[in-house]
C-alpha positions as CSV (number, residue, x, y, z in Angstrom):
1,X,-38.3,-38.7,-30.0
2,X,-40.3,-35.9,-28.4
3,X,-44.0,-35.8,-28.7
4,X,-45.6,-32.6,-29.8
5,X,-47.2,-30.6,-26.9
6,X,-50.3,-28.6,-27.1
7,X,-50.2,-24.9,-26.4
8,X,-52.0,-25.5,-23.2
9,X,-49.4,-28.1,-22.1
10,X,-46.6,-25.7,-22.9
11,X,-48.2,-22.9,-20.9
12,X,-48.6,-25.3,-18.0
13,X,-45.0,-26.4,-18.2
14,X,-43.7,-22.8,-18.2
15,X,-45.9,-22.1,-15.3
16,X,-44.5,-25.0,-13.4
17,X,-40.9,-23.9,-14.1
18,X,-41.8,-20.4,-13.0
19,X,-43.2,-21.7,-9.7
20,X,-40.2,-23.9,-9.0
21,X,-37.8,-21.0,-9.7
22,X,-39.7,-18.7,-7.4
23,X,-39.6,-21.3,-4.6
24,X,-35.8,-21.7,-4.9
25,X,-35.3,-17.9,-5.0
26,X,-35.1,-17.8,-1.2
27,X,-32.1,-20.1,-1.2
28,X,-30.0,-17.9,-3.5
29,X,-27.5,-15.5,-1.8
30,X,-28.6,-11.9,-1.6
31,X,-27.1,-9.3,-3.8
32,X,-24.3,-7.4,-2.0
33,X,-23.1,-4.0,-3.1
34,X,-19.4,-4.1,-4.2
35,X,-17.1,-2.4,-1.7
36,X,-14.3,-0.1,-2.9
37,X,-10.9,-0.9,-1.5
38,X,-7.7,1.0,-1.3
39,X,-4.4,-0.9,-1.3
40,X,-1.3,-0.1,0.6
41,X,2.0,-1.5,2.0
42,X,2.3,-1.4,5.8
43,X,5.7,-0.7,7.3
44,X,7.2,0.5,10.6
45,X,8.5,4.1,10.8
46,X,10.0,5.1,14.1
47,X,7.9,2.3,15.8
48,X,4.7,3.5,14.3
49,X,2.7,1.4,11.8
50,X,2.1,3.5,8.6
51,X,0.9,2.6,5.2
52,X,2.1,3.8,1.8
53,X,-0.1,3.7,-1.3
54,X,0.7,0.5,-3.2
55,X,0.9,2.5,-6.5
56,X,3.7,4.6,-5.0
57,X,6.0,1.6,-4.1
58,X,7.5,0.1,-7.2
59,X,9.2,-2.8,-5.4
60,X,10.3,-4.1,-2.0
61,X,13.9,-5.3,-1.6
62,X,16.1,-6.9,1.1
63,X,18.8,-4.5,2.1
64,X,21.5,-4.8,-0.5
65,X,24.8,-6.6,0.5
66,X,27.0,-3.9,-1.0
67,X,26.1,-0.3,-0.3
68,X,28.7,2.3,-1.1
69,X,28.8,5.4,1.1
70,X,28.7,8.7,-0.8
71,X,31.0,11.4,0.7
72,X,29.5,14.9,1.3
73,X,25.9,13.6,1.9
74,X,23.7,13.8,5.0
75,X,23.9,10.9,7.5
76,X,20.5,9.6,6.4
77,X,21.9,8.8,2.9
78,X,23.2,5.2,3.5
79,X,24.8,5.2,0.1
80,X,24.2,3.7,-3.3
81,X,23.7,0.1,-4.3
82,X,23.8,-1.6,-7.7
83,X,20.4,-3.1,-8.2
84,X,20.1,-5.0,-11.5
85,X,22.5,-2.6,-13.2
86,X,21.0,0.6,-11.8
87,X,22.4,2.7,-9.0
88,X,19.8,3.0,-6.3
89,X,20.4,5.7,-3.6
90,X,19.5,4.1,-0.2
91,X,17.9,6.5,2.3
92,X,17.3,5.7,6.0
93,X,13.8,6.9,6.4
94,X,13.8,6.9,10.2
95,X,17.1,8.9,10.3
96,X,15.7,11.3,7.7
97,X,12.8,12.1,10.1
98,X,15.2,12.5,13.1
99,X,14.8,9.0,14.6
100,X,17.3,6.3,15.3
101,X,19.0,4.7,12.4
102,X,17.4,1.5,11.0
103,X,19.3,-1.6,12.1
104,X,20.2,-3.5,8.9
105,X,19.0,-7.0,9.9
106,X,17.0,-9.6,8.2
107,X,13.7,-7.8,8.8
108,X,14.6,-4.4,7.3
109,X,13.5,-3.7,3.8
110,X,14.0,-1.1,1.1
111,X,10.9,0.4,-0.5
112,X,11.7,1.5,-4.0
113,X,10.1,4.7,-5.2
114,X,10.1,5.9,-8.8
115,X,8.5,9.3,-9.3
116,X,9.1,12.1,-11.8
117,X,12.8,11.4,-12.2
118,X,13.4,10.4,-8.5
119,X,14.6,6.9,-8.1
120,X,15.3,6.0,-4.5
121,X,15.3,3.2,-2.0
122,X,13.8,4.0,1.4
123,X,15.2,1.8,4.2
124,X,12.6,0.9,6.8
125,X,12.7,-1.3,9.9
126,X,10.1,-3.8,8.8
127,X,7.5,-4.3,6.1
128,X,4.4,-5.9,7.5
129,X,2.7,-6.7,4.2
130,X,0.2,-5.5,1.8
131,X,-3.3,-4.7,2.9
132,X,-6.7,-3.8,1.4
133,X,-8.5,-1.1,3.3
134,X,-12.2,-0.4,2.9
135,X,-12.7,3.1,1.6
136,X,-15.3,3.5,4.4
137,X,-12.6,3.4,7.1
138,X,-10.6,6.3,5.5
139,X,-10.4,9.5,7.5
140,X,-8.7,12.9,7.5
141,X,-5.7,12.7,9.7
142,X,-3.0,15.1,11.0
143,X,-0.2,13.6,13.1
144,X,0.2,15.2,16.5
145,X,3.2,17.5,17.0
146,X,5.0,19.2,14.3
147,X,7.9,18.4,12.2
148,X,8.7,17.3,8.7
149,X,6.7,14.0,8.9
150,X,3.4,15.9,9.1
151,X,3.7,17.2,5.6
152,X,3.5,13.7,4.1
153,X,0.4,12.4,5.9
154,X,-3.0,13.7,5.2
155,X,-5.3,10.7,5.7
156,X,-5.4,7.4,7.6
157,X,-7.3,4.2,7.8
158,X,-8.6,2.3,10.8
159,X,-6.6,-1.0,11.1
160,X,-7.0,-3.6,13.9
161,X,-8.5,-1.0,16.2
162,X,-5.7,1.5,15.6
163,X,-5.2,4.4,13.2
164,X,-2.8,3.7,10.4
165,X,-1.6,7.0,8.8
166,X,-1.1,7.0,5.0
167,X,2.4,8.1,4.1
168,X,2.8,9.6,0.6
169,X,6.1,8.4,-0.9
170,X,5.5,10.7,-3.9
171,X,5.1,13.7,-1.7
172,X,8.4,12.8,0.0
173,X,10.1,12.4,-3.4
174,X,8.8,15.8,-4.4
175,X,10.1,17.6,-1.3
176,X,13.1,19.8,-1.4
177,X,14.5,18.4,1.9
178,X,14.6,14.9,0.4
179,X,16.1,15.9,-2.9
180,X,18.9,17.9,-1.2
181,X,21.0,15.0,0.0
182,X,24.3,16.8,-0.2
183,X,25.6,18.7,2.7
């Protein structure tokens, strides 16, 4: 059973608690401002490390075992594959940009893009994983040289001391060149 305390004793107790709290304040971690992060999927495109916005890649697949070639299409159209009951066009992204065809080995992957009626699989040499980038490291970026690739890259992030261009899968899906797969 607790004994009743006088108002003076209660004031003294509260004062003691306040003093102990202030003394321990220095041991608490300092408040840090929350950083904003941007998420992306890093992959190789013609031996260059690029990153696609995570929200523009709906899934990452191994290269399907059965890809059926479609006659009358550009060489960069590898064919179509049945992926869980849906026909997925497979596009060799390196070949689309004029590079060497992707070797279909255990490291290659298919990045699936679903955007405004376009459902495609982009074959890339290797996916190096997902990464969170600090918004503070984002910069305007324009690839050197010309060509089609330049239209799909507007920004970049600093990554391991290098520049990692941001490749827009949605801008690619919207482009006329990409949508005109037939010869």
